[in-house]
C-alpha positions in Angstrom: -53.8 -72.2 203.5 -54.7 -75.2 201.4 -54.5 -76.9 198.0 -57.0 -79.4 196.6 -57.7 -81.6 193.5 -61.0 -83.3 192.6 -62.4 -85.4 189.8 -65.2 -88.0 189.7 -63.1 -90.8 191.3 -60.5 -89.1 193.4 -60.1 -86.0 195.6 -57.2 -84.8 197.7 -56.8 -81.8 200.0 -53.8 -80.6 202.0 -54.1 -77.8 204.6 -51.7 -75.9 206.8 -53.1 -73.8 209.6 -51.2 -71.5 211.9 -52.2 -69.8 215.2 -50.2 -67.2 216.9 -49.6 -67.2 220.7 -52.7 -66.4 222.8 -53.9 -66.0 226.4 -55.6 -69.2 227.6 -56.7 -67.8 231.0 -55.3 -67.5 234.5 -53.4 -70.1 236.5 -54.0 -68.8 240.0 -53.4 -65.0 239.6 -50.9 -65.5 236.7 -51.7 -65.2 233.0 -51.3 -68.6 231.2 -50.4 -68.6 227.4 -50.1 -71.1 224.6 -47.3 -70.5 222.1 -47.9 -70.2 218.4 -48.4 -73.5 216.6 -48.9 -74.7 213.0 -50.6 -78.0 211.9 -50.6 -79.9 208.6 -53.5 -82.1 207.5 -54.3 -84.2 204.5 -57.5 -85.8 203.2 -57.7 -88.4 200.4 -61.0 -89.8 199.0 -61.4 -92.6 196.4 -64.7 -93.7 194.9 -64.1 -96.9 192.8 -67.8 -97.5 192.2 -71.2 -96.0 192.9 -71.6 -98.1 196.1 -68.3 -97.7 197.8 -66.2 -94.8 199.0 -62.8 -95.0 200.7 -61.3 -92.0 202.6 -58.1 -91.4 204.6 -57.7 -88.4 206.8 -54.4 -87.5 208.5 -54.0 -84.8 211.1 -50.9 -83.2 212.7 -48.6 -84.6 210.0 -45.9 -82.1 211.0 -46.0 -83.5 214.6 -46.5 -80.1 216.4 -45.6 -79.7 220.1 -47.9 -77.3 222.0 -46.0 -75.1 224.5 -47.7 -73.5 227.5 -46.1 -70.8 229.5 -46.5 -68.0 232.1 -43.6 -66.0 230.7 -41.5 -66.2 227.5 -38.5 -67.4 229.5 -40.3 -70.0 231.6 -42.4 -72.7 229.7 -44.6 -74.6 232.1 -45.8 -77.5 229.9 -45.3 -79.3 226.6 -47.9 -81.4 224.8 -47.5 -83.5 221.7 -50.5 -85.4 220.5 -48.7 -87.0 217.5 -50.1 -87.6 214.1 -53.6 -89.1 213.8 -55.0 -91.2 211.0 -58.6 -92.1 210.2 -59.6 -94.6 207.5 -63.2 -94.7 206.5 -65.1 -97.2 204.3 -68.6 -96.2 203.2 -71.0 -98.5 201.5 -74.2 -97.5 199.8 -76.9 -100.1 199.5 
């Protein structure tokens, strides 16, 4: 699900994605699952002139923790990548 705004100088987009739990594969002979997870991202773009463009992308703003398990009562691993930010400057000559 997402929302966006755009004009000649500025654009913004925010998205939320959600994935339900799913089977990753086998760990030995046991099934291995990842729990459901949602992520929030944001993209901002600014074009102050014809020759420069500045953009900021932000991922995992809600700081999700991935949970892996072999049964619903026994989680086997937790992973948190943290938020990620990317700043881009583009020049056109």
